[in-house]
N, C-alpha and C positions, 0 to 999 in steps of 0.2 A: 632262211626258211619262212615262211609267212606268220604272222603273230596267231596265236591261240583265238585272240580274237577274231580277226580277220578269217581264220578258217572257219570258226564257228558262225559266224554273219553270211559267209559264203554258202556255206550248207543249209542253214536255216532258211535261207531265200530258196536255194535247190530243191530242199525236201522239208518244207513247212509242216507235213503231217508227221515225221520223224523227229525234228528238232522244235520242242515246242517250249524250251526256256526262252526267256528274251536276251539272255547273256551268260557267260560261262559263269559257273559257281564262285564266290569269292574264298580267297584263303581262310577267312573265319569260318564260313560253313563247312569248308574241306577240313579242318581242324575237328569241329564237334562231329561230322559225319564218322570221323576215323578214331575218336576217342575209343579206346581200349583194345585195338586191334593189335598192338605189340604183344598182348598178354594172351591172345588167342592161339591156341596149338590145333596144327593142320591147317589146311589150304585155305586162302582168302580168296573170294571172288567178288569182282565188282562188276555190276550189271549196268550199261548204259553210261560208259564213263566219259563220252564225248571227247574233250580234248584232252583230259587227264588231271583236272583239280584234285579231285580226290585220289587217284593213283598216286600224285605227287605227296600227297599228305600222307598217305598208308606209307609210302617208301622212307618217308623222312622220320616216320616213327620207329625205324630200325626192320621193319618187315623184309626178309630177304625176297628180290625178283622173282625166284624160281616158285615161292610160294602163292605168288599172286598170278590169279587167272583174270582177262578182262575180256567181256561179252560185249560186243558193239555191233550193231547192223550196219553203219554208216561206214562204206569202204574207205572213204576219204580219211574220217576219223581213224580207222584202223592203221592207215599207212603213217599217219601222223604218231600215234601211240607206240607202233613198232619203233621208229625212229626215235622217239624221245627216252622211251624207257626198255633199253635192252636188257634181256634176261627174262622180261615179264613175259607170260605168254597172251597173246592177243588173239581172239577168235572171231570170226566176221560171223557171227551167230546172234539170234535174239535170244533174251533171256528165257523165254519160256523152253529152251532145249538144253537148260542145266542138268536135268539127269543125265542127258545123253554125251555129257564132255567126260564122263569116266571119273570124276573126282567123288569122294564119300567122306563122310566125317568132316565137313566144311565146317570151319570156325566161325566165320562172318561173311555176310554179304552185304555189301556196300551198294545202295541204289539210288542210280539217278534217273530211273525209268520212272514215269509220270503213270502212277497208278489209281490215284483221286478218282472216285465215283465210277470207277470200270469194273465191276465186280469178277467178269470173267477174266480180265486181266490179272486181277488180284489173286483168283484161283490157280491161273495157269502159271504166274509168276513166282508169288509168295508160297502159295501151296506147294508148288514143286521144288522149290529151294529147300524148304524145311524137308522134304523127302530125302534129301541128299546132306543135310547138314547135320553136324554132331548134336546131341542130347542138348548141351549147354550152349548151341551155338546161337547167335542171334544175327537179325535182319535189319538194318539200319536205313530207313528211307529219310528223304528230304521232300518237303512239301511247302506250297505257298498258301496251305489254309490254316486256320488257326486250331482246329481238331485233328485228330489221327487220321491218317489218309486211307486207312482200312476201318470199315465202320465196326461197331460194336458186335451186330451180327456177324459180318463175315469174320472177325476175330473168333468169335465163339465156332462157327462153323469149321475154320482152320485149325482150332484148337491153341488159339495164340492169345497172349496179352500183349498190350503197348505201353511203352513207358516214354514220354516227353523226354527228350534230353536237353533242348534249347530251343529259344526262338533267337535267331541271329538278325539282327536290325540292319548289320553293315553288309547287306547283300541286296543285290537289284533282281527282283523284288525281295523284302524282307521273307527270311525262311524259317521254316520249323523243322525239327531234327527230332523224329521218332524212332525208337528201337522196339522190335517185336520179337519175343521170346515165346517158347513153348510155357503153356498154362502152367505146368508143374514146375518151372525153373526160374 
């Protein structure tokens, strides 16, 4: 089987508007992105999993595969994810369709989907995710910006607050990890 990096580069070249990162996320970022998922009740959804860096970290934290649903638009990545992670549900669907997959009271959403500076994507992805999440659920997002990938105005519109989890220098490029929670939690 081809390496994750080879698959990633191939898909980045074939689909440059979909695969916007320059390399798969590092294990260090994956650990920070998945902090706390082992304590979550209910389903966990990963959106934009790519080749599965975060998926691997979620499962390594002891989350049962049947509790994890992946939403990935790239068919080649979906094939790879199904082969690598038996028991995990892999859906070839965009993150905007999270309300339609039949899950409720989602405990956590782990996102590799680029939402920075795209207000409509933020509403369609983050807003819809919170509509099917548990009250104490959280949405964790990777970004390459130094500030939260969702503006304070958009956070207010969606009823959310941001918490910076980490800056991970051991990633190409260096990454920041933010989690979003309902304002009251």
